[in-house]
Backbone as CSV, one residue per row, in Angstrom:
resi,resn,N_x,N_y,N_z,CA_x,CA_y,CA_z,C_x,C_y,C_z
1,UNK,201.258,123.663,80.478,201.033,125.086,80.621,199.692,125.364,81.289
2,UNK,198.635,124.684,80.807,197.310,124.882,81.381,197.290,124.475,82.851
3,UNK,197.955,123.382,83.178,198.006,122.902,84.563,198.676,123.917,85.470
4,UNK,199.774,124.515,85.035,200.459,125.490,85.873,199.619,126.761,86.043
5,UNK,198.866,127.160,85.034,197.987,128.327,85.156,196.866,128.029,86.153
6,UNK,196.322,126.816,86.097,195.267,126.416,87.016,195.788,126.420,88.450
7,UNK,197.015,125.940,88.649,197.627,125.911,89.962,197.821,127.322,90.512
8,UNK,198.290,128.221,89.681,198.513,129.610,90.100,197.194,130.269,90.478
9,UNK,196.140,130.041,89.723,194.846,130.647,90.010,194.226,130.079,91.277
10,UNK,194.504,128.826,91.603,193.898,128.217,92.780,194.656,128.540,94.063
11,UNK,195.801,129.193,93.984,196.598,129.523,95.164,196.472,130.986,95.552
12,UNK,195.292,131.533,95.401,195.056,132.915,95.780,195.135,133.057,97.281
13,UNK,195.808,134.079,97.753,195.924,134.323,99.184,194.606,134.864,99.710
14,UNK,194.135,134.276,100.811,192.884,134.709,101.415,193.113,136.016,102.174
15,UNK,192.218,136.983,101.984,192.310,138.243,102.711,191.967,138.025,104.177
16,UNK,192.662,138.731,105.050,192.342,138.683,106.474,191.050,139.449,106.665
17,UNK,190.092,138.819,107.308,188.810,139.483,107.500,188.900,140.504,108.623
18,UNK,187.949,141.376,108.638,187.879,142.390,109.682,187.336,141.766,110.964
19,UNK,187.772,142.284,112.069,187.276,141.875,113.383,185.766,142.100,113.400
20,UNK,184.955,141.116,113.842,183.500,141.278,113.798,182.968,142.359,114.744
21,UNK,183.748,142.718,115.767,183.360,143.784,116.687,184.644,144.483,117.123
22,UNK,184.602,145.780,117.210,185.812,146.529,117.554,186.168,146.328,119.027
23,UNK,187.434,146.524,119.350,187.860,146.398,120.741,187.186,147.453,121.617
24,UNK,186.917,148.606,121.069,186.213,149.658,121.814,184.803,149.202,122.158
25,UNK,184.101,148.613,121.195,182.748,148.118,121.449,182.754,146.989,122.471
26,UNK,183.758,146.123,122.410,183.876,145.042,123.394,184.074,145.644,124.783
27,UNK,184.966,146.611,124.900,185.254,147.250,126.178,184.008,147.929,126.742
28,UNK,183.285,148.659,125.905,182.069,149.338,126.354,181.013,148.337,126.810
29,UNK,180.833,147.280,126.059,179.871,146.240,126.430,180.266,145.607,127.760
30,UNK,181.544,145.316,127.922,182.053,144.722,129.161,181.738,145.605,130.366
31,UNK,181.988,146.898,130.225,181.764,147.824,131.338,180.293,148.087,131.624
32,UNK,179.424,147.855,130.651,177.991,148.086,130.841,177.261,146.828,131.315
33,UNK,177.975,145.714,131.467,177.350,144.438,131.801,177.540,144.068,133.263
34,UNK,176.614,143.249,133.757,176.732,142.682,135.098,177.524,141.387,134.987
35,UNK,178.510,141.202,135.858,179.403,140.048,135.736,179.335,139.099,136.921
36,UNK,178.141,138.771,137.383,178.027,137.768,138.439,178.210,136.385,137.810
37,UNK,178.625,135.422,138.621,178.858,134.063,138.112,177.594,133.473,137.494
38,UNK,176.451,133.649,138.144,175.189,133.103,137.639,174.776,133.770,136.330
39,UNK,174.936,135.077,136.254,174.562,135.820,135.037,175.405,135.363,133.840
40,UNK,176.705,135.242,134.043,177.599,134.800,132.956,177.252,133.381,132.535
41,UNK,177.063,132.493,133.499,176.725,131.097,133.205,175.449,131.013,132.364
42,UNK,174.406,131.732,132.775,173.132,131.678,132.050,173.235,132.266,130.645
43,UNK,174.041,133.294,130.469,174.202,133.909,129.146,174.968,133.006,128.184
44,UNK,175.872,132.188,128.711,176.702,131.340,127.854,176.018,130.045,127.421
45,UNK,174.999,129.592,128.137,174.351,128.320,127.804,173.823,128.364,126.374
46,UNK,174.190,127.343,125.612,173.761,127.233,124.224,174.944,126.929,123.316
47,UNK,174.700,126.980,122.009,175.751,126.727,121.009,176.196,128.046,120.409
48,UNK,177.516,128.198,120.277,178.130,129.405,119.732,179.032,129.009,118.571
49,UNK,178.901,129.689,117.451,179.762,129.415,116.303,181.020,130.275,116.407
50,UNK,182.174,129.628,116.281,183.463,130.322,116.339,183.675,130.966,114.972
51,UNK,183.709,132.296,114.917,183.801,132.963,113.615,185.071,133.780,113.413
52,UNK,185.862,133.963,114.475,187.031,134.820,114.322,188.062,134.453,115.376
53,UNK,189.315,134.391,114.998,190.415,134.112,115.930,191.407,135.262,115.888
54,UNK,191.996,135.518,117.045,192.941,136.623,117.127,194.023,136.267,118.142
55,UNK,195.261,136.582,117.807,196.397,136.360,118.687,196.580,137.606,119.546
56,UNK,196.652,137.426,120.858,196.821,138.553,121.767,198.050,139.388,121.410
57,UNK,199.131,138.736,120.984,200.387,139.433,120.685,200.373,140.115,119.328
58,UNK,199.454,139.737,118.443,199.360,140.358,117.111,197.883,140.575,116.773
59,UNK,197.205,141.484,117.472,195.761,141.644,117.307,195.316,142.068,115.910
60,UNK,196.194,142.664,115.138,195.807,143.083,113.787,195.969,141.968,112.762
61,UNK,196.356,140.802,113.198,196.559,139.682,112.283,195.541,138.572,112.532
62,UNK,194.299,138.947,112.831,193.241,137.974,113.065,192.812,137.309,111.775
63,UNK,192.046,136.235,111.905,191.571,135.532,110.724,190.161,135.007,110.940
64,UNK,189.416,134.936,109.856,188.050,134.453,109.867,188.076,132.939,110.020
65,UNK,187.338,132.411,110.997,187.283,130.967,111.215,185.885,130.414,110.957
66,UNK,185.026,131.220,110.361,183.642,130.807,110.132,183.550,129.552,109.268
67,UNK,184.424,129.415,108.273,184.373,128.262,107.374,184.913,126.984,108.013
68,UNK,185.494,127.090,109.212,186.020,125.907,109.890,184.916,125.110,110.585
69,UNK,183.703,125.640,110.631,182.545,124.952,111.208,182.796,124.454,112.625
70,UNK,183.296,125.345,113.476,183.546,125.005,114.874,182.452,125.595,115.744
71,UNK,181.821,124.741,116.550,180.807,125.175,117.498,181.314,124.934,118.910
72,UNK,181.022,125.859,119.786,181.314,125.717,121.208,179.953,125.628,121.896
73,UNK,179.731,124.549,122.655,178.441,124.348,123.316,178.625,124.333,124.828
74,UNK,177.868,125.200,125.505,177.845,125.248,126.966,176.509,124.660,127.412
75,UNK,176.544,123.653,128.291,175.326,122.997,128.777,174.974,123.468,130.178
76,UNK,173.723,123.204,130.591,173.247,123.571,131.928,174.087,122.967,133.040
77,UNK,174.644,121.787,132.800,175.420,121.098,133.841,176.896,121.507,133.833
78,UNK,177.219,122.634,133.205,178.580,123.190,133.115,179.516,122.355,132.248
79,UNK,178.967,121.606,131.310,179.772,120.862,130.349,180.052,121.759,129.152
80,UNK,181.288,121.719,128.672,181.704,122.452,127.479,182.049,121.433,126.403
81,UNK,181.427,121.532,125.246,181.714,120.654,124.115,182.260,121.478,122.962
82,UNK,183.279,120.958,122.308,183.802,121.574,121.091,183.441,120.632,119.950
83,UNK,182.716,121.153,118.966,182.206,120.358,117.851,182.758,120.945,116.563
84,UNK,183.438,120.122,115.753,184.009,120.566,114.484,183.402,119.732,113.372
85,UNK,182.783,120.417,112.406,182.124,119.746,111.283,181.131,118.680,111.750
86,UNK,180.414,118.973,112.846,179.383,118.069,113.347,179.906,116.939,114.228
87,UNK,181.214,116.812,114.378,181.805,115.742,115.187,182.344,116.308,116.498
88,UNK,182.011,115.668,117.648,182.565,116.120,118.918,184.092,115.962,118.927
89,UNK,184.813,117.027,119.246,186.279,116.990,119.266,186.830,116.958,120.683
90,UNK,186.133,117.636,121.613,186.623,117.712,122.980,185.473,118.040,123.914
91,UNK,185.541,117.533,125.130,184.534,117.799,126.155,185.254,118.014,127.477
92,UNK,184.755,118.957,128.257,185.299,119.181,129.595,184.188,119.702,130.480
93,UNK,184.398,119.659,131.772,183.401,120.132,132.729,184.046,121.104,133.676
C-alpha cells in the first residue's frame, strides 16, 4: 500500500511553463533590429542556455527545457557546438 502511494505521488504531471517572451515582443524586437550578416554573427557568439522549446504547429504546447542542461555555443570561427550536461553532443560549421 505504501509503495503504491509513493508511486502515485512521484508521478505528478509537470505543468507546461509559460513562454519566456511573448510572440508580440519577439516580433517587435525583430522589427527594431538590424539584420546584417555580420551583426547577427557577432550577437550570437558565446554560450546560450536552451530554456524553452515550442512546436511551430502547436505553439501553445511549449515546454520548459531549462532542466535539460543544454547549451548552444557559437564560436568566432562559425563553429556551432551543442553541449548537454557538460558533454559535447554535436558540432557543425
